[in-house]
C-alpha positions, 0 to 999 in steps of 0.5 A: 349787915349795916350800911355804913360798909359801904364808906369804907372802901437812908442810903447805905454803902457797900465797897464796890458800889456804883458810880453815884451819877449812875444810881441817881439817874435811875431814882426811886422807879429803880429801888421800886423794880428792886422791891417789886422783884424781891417781893415775888422772891421772898414770896416764893422762897422765903426770906431764907430760900431768897438770894440777892443774886437771883433778885438782882437777875430778876431786876436786872440789875448789878447785886452791888446796887441792891447793897448800895440801897438797900444794905443786907438782904435783911434790909431789903426784906424789911423794906419790901414788908414795911412798903406795903404793910404800911399802906394796908395799916395807913388805909386801916386808920382812914377807913376807921376815921371815916367810919367814926365820922358817920356813926359815933357807934358803928356796928362791930361787922362794920369795924371788921370790914373795915379792918380787913378791906385794905388787906383783902384789896391788896390781895387782889391788887395784882401779882405783886399785891398777891405776892405780899400777902404771900410774904406776909404769910411766911413771916409766920416761919420766919424767925420769931423776933425779927418777925415779932419786930417787924409787925409791931413796928408796921401793924401795931398802931392801927391794930390798937386803935380797932381793939379800942373801938370795939372795946367801945363796941363791946362794952360787956366783953372785957378789953383783953379778951378782945384784944386776944380775939382780934389775935384769933382774927388775924390768924384766920384772915390770913389763913384764908388770904392763903390756903382756900384749897381747903374749902373744897375739901371739907364740903366735898368739892360742892364749894371750892371757889368764892369771889373776892367779896363773897369769901370777905362776906362770910369772913366778916361775919364769922369775926363778928360773931366770935368778936362778940361772943359772951365771956 
C-alpha cells in the first residue's frame, strides 16, 4: 500500500432536580461519568432495553440528576452517540486534511485507511470505546427515523468529503456509484468490528483471530478494490 498511510495516525430541568450547588460542585466530570455508564448500558441492552434506573445505579447517582443533565432517555442516548461519534468524525476530517496536504491525488487505499482508522482506534481504546462501537451497531436495530437522524447529524459532513475525494481519485466511476459503494463499506466495516466469530466458522477454525492492524489491512484492501471496481 502507499507510504502515505503513515501520516494518518443546554441543561434541562426536572421537577425533582437536585440542588444547583450540589450539581455544580461536580461539574463536567459527573456528566462524563454518567455518559460512560450509560454507554455501557446502551451497548449491552440497546436503547429499548436500557433504563435510567439501572444507569443511575451504575453511575452511583440519583436518577433525578440524569434527568437534570440530559432530560429523557432518548436525549441521554443521543448525547452518548454524539460524544464519541463526533470525535470519530473530527479525526476523519483531520486525517483527510493531512493526506491531501501530503499528496494532491492520494491512492484509494490511503483514503479508505484514513476513513476507517478513527473507528478502529475507538474500538481498541478501552471498554468504553468498544462499548460505543457496539452501541453504534445496535443503532441499526433502533427506530429507523431516529437512527438515520443521528447518523446524518454526526457523520454526513465527513462522509461526503470522502466521497468527493474518492470521486477525484476514481474519475471513471460515477459519483452516485461511489456513494452507494461507500454505504457498502460502512456496513462491511461495522460488521467486522462487531462479529469476528464468523471468521473461525468460515475457515474451519484455521483462522480465529486477527491482530488489530492485520484486520484493518485486510479490510482496507478488500474495500478499496470494491470502490475501484469498473462499473
